[in-house]
C-alpha positions as CSV (number, residue, x, y, z in Angstrom):
1,M,-41.8,112.1,37.0
2,G,-45.4,113.3,38.0
3,T,-48.7,111.6,37.7
4,V,-51.6,112.4,35.6
5,S,-55.2,112.9,37.5
6,D,-58.0,110.9,37.3
7,E,-59.8,113.8,35.5
8,A,-57.1,114.5,32.7
9,R,-57.3,110.8,31.8
10,I,-61.2,111.0,31.8
11,A,-60.6,113.9,29.7
12,A,-58.5,112.0,27.4
13,A,-61.0,109.1,27.0
14,E,-63.6,112.0,26.4
15,A,-61.2,113.5,23.7
16,Y,-61.9,110.3,22.0
17,V,-65.3,109.9,22.3
18,S,-66.0,113.3,21.3
19,A,-64.0,112.9,18.1
20,L,-66.3,110.0,17.1
21,V,-69.0,113.0,16.2
22,S,-66.7,115.8,15.6
23,H,-64.3,114.1,13.3
24,E,-61.4,116.2,14.7
25,G,-59.0,113.4,16.2
26,D,-56.0,115.6,16.0
27,S,-56.4,116.6,19.7
28,V,-57.0,112.9,21.1
29,P,-53.7,112.1,22.9
30,F,-52.8,108.6,21.5
31,A,-49.6,107.0,22.5
32,P,-47.8,105.8,19.4
33,G,-48.3,102.0,19.8
34,C,-51.9,102.5,20.8
35,V,-54.2,99.9,19.4
36,R,-58.2,99.4,19.3
37,V,-59.6,96.2,19.9
38,E,-63.5,96.1,18.7
39,Q,-65.5,93.0,19.6
40,G,-62.4,90.9,19.4
41,L,-60.8,92.4,16.1
42,K,-58.2,94.7,15.7
43,T,-59.4,97.9,14.1
44,G,-56.8,100.5,15.4
45,F,-53.1,99.8,14.3
46,S,-51.2,102.7,15.9
47,G,-51.8,106.3,17.4
48,D,-51.4,107.9,13.9
49,H,-53.8,105.1,12.0
50,L,-56.5,106.1,14.7
51,R,-56.2,109.6,14.6
52,R,-56.7,109.3,10.5
53,S,-59.6,107.2,11.1
54,L,-61.3,109.5,13.4
55,N,-60.5,112.4,10.7
56,R,-61.7,111.0,7.8
57,G,-62.7,107.1,8.4
58,P,-66.2,106.3,6.7
59,Q,-67.2,104.2,9.3
60,Y,-67.6,107.2,11.8
61,R,-69.1,109.5,9.5
62,V,-72.4,107.7,10.1
63,I,-72.6,108.5,14.0
64,S,-75.1,111.4,14.7
65,A,-74.7,111.7,18.4
66,I,-73.3,110.0,21.4
67,M,-75.4,110.1,24.8
68,D,-75.7,109.0,28.3
69,R,-71.6,109.6,28.6
70,S,-70.2,107.8,31.9
71,Y,-66.7,107.4,33.0
72,T,-65.0,105.5,36.2
73,V,-61.2,105.2,36.5
74,V,-59.8,101.8,38.1
75,G,-56.2,101.7,38.3
76,D,-54.5,102.6,34.8
77,E,-57.8,101.8,33.2
78,V,-60.6,104.4,32.2
79,H,-64.2,102.7,31.5
80,A,-66.8,104.3,29.4
81,A,-70.0,103.8,28.6
82,F,-72.2,105.6,26.3
83,T,-74.8,105.4,23.4
84,V,-73.9,105.9,19.8
85,V,-76.8,107.0,17.8
86,T,-76.4,106.9,13.8
87,K,-77.9,109.0,11.0
88,V,-79.5,105.3,9.7
89,G,-83.1,105.2,10.8
90,M,-86.8,105.7,9.8
91,S,-90.1,106.5,11.4
92,G,-88.6,108.3,14.5
93,R,-86.1,105.4,15.1
94,R,-82.4,105.4,14.4
95,V,-79.8,102.5,14.5
96,A,-77.9,102.6,17.7
97,A,-75.4,101.0,19.9
98,R,-74.5,100.5,23.7
99,V,-70.9,101.1,23.9
100,S,-68.4,99.9,26.7
101,E,-64.8,100.7,26.1
102,T,-61.8,100.5,28.2
103,F,-58.8,102.7,27.7
104,L,-55.8,101.9,28.9
105,I,-54.2,105.5,30.1
106,P,-51.6,105.0,32.4
107,A,-51.1,107.8,35.1
108,E,-47.5,108.3,34.3
109,D,-48.1,109.9,30.8
110,G,-51.7,110.3,30.4
111,K,-52.0,109.0,26.7
112,I,-54.2,106.4,25.3
113,H,-52.5,103.0,25.0
114,H,-55.0,100.5,24.4
115,I,-58.7,100.7,23.6
116,R,-61.0,97.7,24.3
117,A,-64.5,98.3,22.5
118,K,-68.0,96.1,23.0
119,L,-71.0,97.1,21.5
120,L,-74.6,95.9,21.9
121,P,-76.6,97.4,18.7
122,I,-80.0,98.9,19.9
123,V,-83.1,100.7,18.1
124,H,-83.2,104.3,19.6
125,R,-86.3,106.3,19.4
126,W,-85.3,109.7,18.0
């Protein structure tokens, strides 16, 4: 059995991050049992649930942009840091959040098995 490169695992995490804005989750390589935990609360219950949420979930429709993306790989984890900018705002400022997500993406299969997200709300000058 071969292993998936770090670049391919970063691409898997990037597919998820991009789908937050595009609402096209069908190409995100979720493992069937993938779960997502945000701020300590389970918000994704399976790969199919996460895919449906990305495609149609109202919680993602408010996102207008993703900025300042960076990725690092440590073992089977891909760490992503980025800024989510929402459509909500006024006077040239938008509600936003600095996001840190850790994806469990084993090199054995390159699929996302677990996502742990932490968010810090901010106001972003647009």
